[in-house]
N, C-alpha and C positions, 0 to 999 in steps of 0.2 A: 295839825290844824283840823278843826271840825268843820265839815261842810254841811250846810243846811239847805235842802232843796224845798222851796216853798211852792213849786209848781204842783198842780193836781197830779195824781198818780197816772191818769190817762195820758198826760202830756209829757211825762218823764221819758227820757231816752233810756231804753233798757240795754244793759251791757251784755255783749255776746258771751255766751258760755263756751268755754273751751271744750273741743271734742276729745274725748278720752279714747284714742286708738290703741289697740293692743301692740305691744313692742314686738318687732320682727327679729328672728334669730339671724342676724347679719352674718356672723362668722361661719356657721354651718352652711348657709347658702353659698357663700364665696368658695368654701372648700369643695362643695358639691359641684359647682360650675367648673372649677379648676380641674377636679378629678375627671369630669366628663370630657373636657378638652384634651386632657392627657391620654385618655382611653382612645379617643378619636385619632389622635396623632400616632399612637402605637399601632392601631389598626391600619392606618395609611402606610406606615413604614413596612409592616408585615406584607401587605398587598404588593407594594413596590418590589420588595425582595423576592416574593414568589414569582412575580412577572419576570424579573431578571433571570431567575433560575430556569424558567420555562424558555425564555429567549435564548439563553446560553445553550440549553439542550438542543433546541431547534437549529441553532447555528452550527453546533457540533455535528449533528446528523447531516445537515446540508453540506458541510465541508467534507465529511466522509463519503457521501454519495458523489459529490463532484470529483473527488480524487479517484474513486473507483471507476467512474465514467471516463475520466481522462486516460487512466491506465488502460482500460479496455479498448478505448478508441485508438490509442497509440499502438497497442499490440495488434489490433485488427489492421491498421495501416501498414505496420511492418510486415505482417503476413502477406498482405496483398502485394506489397513491393517485392518481397522475396519470391513470391509465385510468379510475378511478371518477369523478374530477372531470369529465373530458371527457364521459363517458357521461351524467352528471347534467346538465351544461350543455346538451348536445344534446337531452336529453329535455325539459328545462324550456323551452328556447327555441323548440322546434318549428321551427327554422330549416332552410332548405335547405343552409346552410353546414355541412359536416361537418369538425369540427376535426381529428379523427384522420387523416382522408384528406389534409387540407391540410398537416398536419405531415409526413406521408410524402412528399407532393409536394415540399415545401420541402427535405427531406433529399435527395431525388433531384436537386434543382437545384443543390446545393452544388458548388463547384469547389475544387480543391486550392489551399491558401494562404488560404482564407477560413474563419472559424469564427464561429458565432453566440453572442451573449451573452444576449439577451432577445427575447421576442415578446409584444406587447401589442396591445390594440384601443383606439384613441382615439376617443371620441365627442364631437362638438361640433355646435353648431347650424349648419345650412347657411346660407350667405350667399345662395345662389340661391333657396332655398325656406325662408323664415322659419317657424320652428316645427318643421321637419323636422331630423332628426339626420343628420349626415355622419359615417360610420364609416370609420376607416382602420386597416388592419393595419400596425403599426409594427415593423419588424425591425431590431434593433441588432446589430452584429457588428464584427469586426476582421479586418484583412488584413495580410499581410506585404508590404512595398513591393517590387514587381517591378522588374527592370532596364529592361524595355522601355518601361514607362509607369507613372507613380506609382500610379495607381488601376487598373492593368490587371486584377488579379484581381477587384476589385469590379465593374468594368464587365462582365466575363465572367459574374459571378454574376447581375447584374441582367438581362442578356440571356438567361441560362438560365431565369430566372423567367418572363420574357415569352414565351419559346419553349415553355415547359411548358404545354400547352393545358389540362391538368387543373387546374393551379394558377391560371392567369391567367383562366379563364372567369368567375370571380366578381368580377373587378376591372375598373373602367373605366380605371384607370391604375396603372402601377408605375414609381415614380421614385426616383432617388437624391437625397435631400434634404439630406444633411450628410456631410462628410468632414473628419476632424480628424487631423492628423499628430502622433505622439508617439514617444518613444524608450524602449524597455524594455531596459535594459543596453546591449548593442551592436547591438540590432536595431531597425530603423525599422518602425513599425507604424502603420496607418491605422484609426481608429475611424470607422464609418459608420452611417448610418440610411437604410433603404429604406422608403418609404411606399407602401402599396398601398391605393388608394381602392376601397371596395366599390361595386358596382353597386346601384342602388335595389332594396331587398327581399332582398338577398343577405347582409346582415350578420348579426351576432348579435342 
């Protein structure tokens, strides 16, 4: 259908011309935005993992320090308790036998390959003097089996006790009274008992 506009040109309504905007590359922009978000996410994951590693390391160090501190504290308390008991025994007994000194002499007499498990004082009625007590210092320990002689280390330990004048002065006899062989995993070990008989009036 043909339209004829009879209005003067000045009064005619002009049609709006469409703007010619350049076409935007939508797909590359979307890909770039997604890639940026992925990179940010990966960086966050790496940072979180790094923080976790540092935190685990600090927790491990703290745990190790706490354990060492507790062990040191327990050892210190045990030593104080043992010292107190020794002082108490010596004060109450009024004996010439000095426990702390004898323990030090015993430590000095130890030889490589020998370790002690217990120290006790055994009291029983004397066969020679009825009514009198016979006191014996009983030392229990273990030793690694040496190649030269089965009880080589133990023999050296007993001789070391006898030759230690400060230790042996209170005893009439120092004898190896028991040796028992056993195996711990692949190592041959000897359990032994050394009996040290107190001189009269020198015991606890």
